[in-house]
C-alpha positions in Angstrom: 0.0 -0.1 0.1 1.4 3.5 -1.0 1.3 6.2 1.6 -0.4 9.6 1.2 3.0 10.8 2.7 6.5 11.3 1.3 9.7 11.8 3.2 11.5 15.1 2.4 14.6 15.4 4.5 13.2 14.3 7.7 9.8 15.1 7.2 6.6 13.4 6.4 4.9 15.7 3.9 1.4 14.8 2.7 1.5 14.5 -1.0 -1.4 16.8 -1.3 0.2 19.8 0.0 2.8 19.6 -2.9 2.3 22.5 -5.5 5.6 22.0 -7.8 9.0 20.5 -7.8 11.7 22.0 -9.4 13.6 20.5 -12.4 16.8 21.9 -12.1 19.0 22.5 -8.9 18.8 25.8 -7.2 21.4 28.7 -8.3 21.5 32.2 -7.0 24.7 33.1 -6.7 24.7 34.2 -3.2 27.9 33.6 -1.1 25.3 32.6 2.1 23.0 30.8 0.2 22.4 27.4 1.9 20.2 25.9 -0.9 22.8 25.9 -3.8 22.6 22.6 -5.6 19.5 21.5 -4.3 15.7 21.1 -5.6 12.9 23.4 -4.2 9.8 21.3 -3.4 7.0 24.1 -3.0 4.5 23.6 -0.4 1.3 25.5 0.2 1.3 28.8 1.9 4.6 29.9 0.4 6.7 27.1 2.4 9.6 25.4 0.6 11.7 22.5 1.3 15.2 21.6 -0.3 16.2 18.2 -1.1 18.7 16.1 -3.4 18.0 14.8 -6.7 17.3 11.3 -5.5 14.6 12.5 -3.1 13.3 14.8 -5.6 13.0 11.6 -8.2 11.2 9.8 -5.4 9.0 12.1 -4.5 7.9 12.8 -8.3 7.3 9.2 -8.2 5.1 9.2 -5.3 2.9 11.8 -6.8 2.8 10.1 -10.1 1.3 7.0 -7.9 -1.2 9.1 -5.7 -2.4 10.8 -8.9 -2.9 7.5 -10.8 -4.6 5.9 -7.5 -2.0 2.9 -7.6 -2.0 0.9 -4.4 -4.2 3.3 -2.5 -6.4 0.8 0.0 -9.6 2.1 1.5 -9.2 3.1 5.2 -10.6 0.4 7.4 -13.9 1.0 8.4 -14.6 3.8 6.1 -17.5 3.7 3.6 -16.4 3.8 -0.1 -17.3 6.8 -1.8 -19.4 5.5 -4.9 
């Protein structure tokens, strides 16, 4: 069964909160930038998380599975929405 959460860094993030994911690593050229070379995962309310390429690809795969409805079981005891 797939989860409605994915791991980004050390956080369990609900997939439905993700708005977009950068395709290229961050580069702003600022000397004090801590996100240089990482990928941005934009969440609701202007929040962002930063991750490496491997985690970014894992998040994208989780979103694709969630969108397709793959492997998501009904919550036990819940009525179906039919």
